[in-house]
N, C-alpha and C positions, 0 to 999 in steps of 0.2 A: 903345838899346834903348826908350826912349820911342817912336822912329819905327817899331819892329816892332809894339809895342802898338797904335799907332795906325793901322797898316795891317791888322792882323788886325781890328781894329773895323770899320774901313769895308769889308774883304770880308765879315764876319758879316753886316753891315747891308744889303750888296747881296744878299748870298744870301737874306736875310729877305724882303727887298723882292721878288726874284725870285718866292720862291715865293708869296708874297702876291698878286703880280701874277698867277702863272699861275693860282692857285686863282682868283682874280677871275674871269680869262678862260675859266676852264672852267664857272663857275656862270653868268657871262653866254652862254656857249655854248650851256649846257642851257636857258637859259630862252629865248633865241632859238629854239632848236631845238624846245622845248615849244609856242612859240609857233606857229611855223610848221607843226609837226606838226598841231597842233588847226585852224589854219587849213584844212589840206590835208583833214582828217580831216571837216571839216564838208561838202567838196564843193563841186560846181558848180549855181548853181541854176536849175532847169529846167521850174519851174511854181509856181503859186498854187494853193492850194485855195480852189475858187469854190463848193463846195457839200458838205454832209456829210448822209448820208441814213442814218437808223436804221429797220430796219423789225422793228418789236416780234414782230408777228404775220409767221411763213414765210407768204409769197406775198399778204400785206395791204399796204394802202397804205403808203408809205413817209413818215418824219416827217424834215422836213427842220429842220435846227437849226445854229444858230451856233456852238456849241461842245459837244464830247463827249467823254467819257473812254474813251481805248483801251485796253480790258484784253487779256489775253492770249486771251481767246473772242471778242473783237468788240466793237464800239461801244456805249457805255454813255450813256444820256440819263436823269439823275435815277434813277427805279425801273424804267425800260424798259431793257432789254438787247436787242440785235440777235439778232433769229430765236431767242427765248426761250420763244414761246408756238406752239402747234401745233394745227392742226385733225387730226383721227383720226376714223376710222370706229369703231363699237364694239369691232372686233377689233383695236384698236390700231394699224393701217396708216395711214401718213400721208396726208393730202389736201391737194395743193396747186394753183395755177391752172393746171396741165398738165391735169389733171380737171375743175375747176371755176374757170373763168376769172374769175367773178363775184367770188371772194375779193380780188381785186385792188383792190376797189372798198371793202374793210372796213378801218375804222381803228381801231388799239387804243392807246387813251392812258392816262395814269394821272392823276388829281387826287384828293389829299389821303387816300393810300390806298386810292383806288378805280379799280379799270380800268374804262374806258369803251368801249365796242362802239359803232361807228356804221357804218350802211350806207345807201344808197339806199332810200328808202320804210320804213324801220325807224325805230322808236323807238328811242332811245338806250338801253341796258342798261349799269346798274351794280353793281358785285359786288365785295367786298374781295381787295383786291393777295392778302393772306396768308389762307389757309383751311386751317389745320393739320389740321382735322376730316375734312377730304375726302380720297378715298383717293386712292393712288398707282398709276398704270396702268403698264403695259407697253407699249411702242411699239416700230413700226418704221420706221425711217427709212432708205430705200436698203438694206435689208437688214439694216440693223445694230439691237441692241436697244437701247432709252436708256428712260428713266422720263418721267412727268409728272406733277404733279400736277393732278387732275380741277377744273376751276374751276367745277363745279356744275351742276344743271339747267336753271336759266335761261338759261346761256351756251348749255348745248345745245339748248334749244327755240328760241332766238334765232337760231342758226346754222342748226338743221334748217329752219326755216321760211323764214331768207332764200335758201338753196342749194334748197329746190324742195318739202322735204318727205317725197319717197320714202325717202330713207335718213337716218338717225339718225346725226347727227355730235356728236363732244363737242370741248372745247376744253381742253388740259391746258397746265400751265406748268412748265418746267426751274427747278428749284431748286438753289443752290449745293452742297447736300448730296449730289446725284443723282450717279451715274457719267456722265460726259461720252462722246461717242462720240469714235471715235480716226480720223481723216481718213485715215490712211497704210494703213487696212484696204482703203479703196477706190481712194487714189489713191497709189501707193507713192511718189511724189516727197516727200509731206508726212514732215517729221520724225517719228520713233515716239512721241515724248513729246507731239505736238501733241495739244489737245484742243478739242471745240467742242460745242454743244447741238444745234440742228436746222438750221442752215446746210447746203447741199448739200455743201460740202467744207470750205474753210478759212474763219479768222476775219473776214478783211478783203477787201473786192474794190475796185480801183479803176480808173476809166476816165478817159480824158481828152475835155473837150467836143470839141475839134478831130476827134478819130477820129467821135464823133455825128456832128458836121459835115461829115464825108467821107461818111460811110454814108447820109446824107439828099441830098447831092449826087447820088448812084447811085442812089437811090430817084425822085428828081425830088419827094418832099415829106419835110417834117420830120418827124424822130421825136425825141423825148426822151430824156435819159438814163437818165430815170427807167424805162424799158421794160425796160432791162438791170439794173436792180436793184443798183448799185453803192453802197458806203460814203463812197469817197472820190472826188470829180468834180475834174478838175486844168483848170485854164486856163492861158493862157499860154505852150502848148508846141504842138509840130508834131502833125500826127494820127500816131497810132499809136508816137508816140517812147516812151510808157510801156513798150513791149515790151523796152526796153532799158535799164531801172532794174532792175539785180539787187539794189539794196540804197539806200534813201532815209531823210532824214532829215524830219520836219516838226515842228518845234518840240522839244520833248523826247523826241518818238516815234520808234523806230527801226524800220523795216519793210524785211522781206526777202522778194523776191519766190520764189514757189514754182515758178509754171505760169502758162500762160495760159489763160483761161476759156473753155472749149470750151461752144458756145451749142447751145440744143434748141430744141423747140416752144413753150415758154415766152415765147419772143421774141413771137411772132406774136399775144400778146395785149397789145389796146390799155389801156394802164393807164388811159386817161380814162373808157372805156365799157365794158370789162370782156368785150369781145367778142373771139374767136379766130378769125383767119383760115385758121391753118394754113399760110401760104404765105410772107407777108414780114413783116419783112425777112430772114427766114433765107434764103431762095432768093439774094437778092443778096449776102449775106454770103458764102455758099458760092462764089459766083462769083470771090471775091478774096481772101479770108482762111481759106483751108485752111492747114493746117500742111504744112513740109517732109515729103519722103516719109520721111525718116529719124525722123518722130517720129510716125508714123501708129498705133504699136503703142499710143501715148498718148491722143492724141486722135481715132483713127480719122477719120470725116468729119464731125466737128463743125466748124464756123468758129469762128474765134478771135476774142473781142473781147471786152477788159478783161483785166485781171492778177489774180491771187490772191495774197495775202501772208500770212504770218506775221508776229508782233509780238514783234521782240528786244528792246525797250524800251518799256515802257507809258509813259502820259503823257496829256496834254490836247492834243487836235485843236481849231483854230480855222479859221472861214472868213476866208480875207485871210493864213493862214499861209503862207511860203515853202517850197516843197519844193526840197530838195538831193539830188542824185544823189551818192552816195559814191563816190568812184573806187576 
């Protein structure tokens, strides 16, 4: 009888041990699986952020920063958000470097709650960032309606004088409470929910330094990445490798590719002089960077240079951050 009780006890003990061992193995397996899933999710290193550019004024001079907040509507540095200021005519239609090439020499910065406008042969103009008493103007950006807070008569006089004085120009600022544009209205590849202020299309544009060097070699002279107005410039990758990055992780930021960036006459404006030649580097790009025939309904005859992205997860971007391609 004692022998039976001893055998039963041993059996029960072994069953318990097996259950505990099995449960432990399952937990360990889940832990290892999670670890390797996270590792796989992180993806493959494809480059490094070499430069971050914020363009507070649409078509204005870029601000190179070491760190920027990546929001759903684009990059933000302090009180300056990418393409949140816009030059317009009195009828509300946008003015860009395509019509007024010297706009690329105008810098818009912010110090102590004051917006600072600077340009060649012009005295610096300062005015308050927030001017709630100023009127809200109805504007047109690529045929879409959008609003902007007028920045005042002094800013208007400054821009009008700088750009030649024959036409009256005004400066407007997009504020958070205003209704944004939806890129999908002009570019169906964008998600319906995507929203922006004054960019041509999406909130973020990425370009590799190697692609710029490749173009320079074909031109026989150096061009800078700034000419193409990207937000994120990547080094340590091959030319046009960025074309294949459908989804990338940079720090805590997750970005999703939407489409390539079709290039226009604006690329022929020299960012150092504000002179437009209307030919290069656009013609050279057309010689080797046209889309596949199956994509002609999207890009038509525009050469492709750089990638347009949406923000899946916001966060902080820093120069020196590693770029991971998500598999």
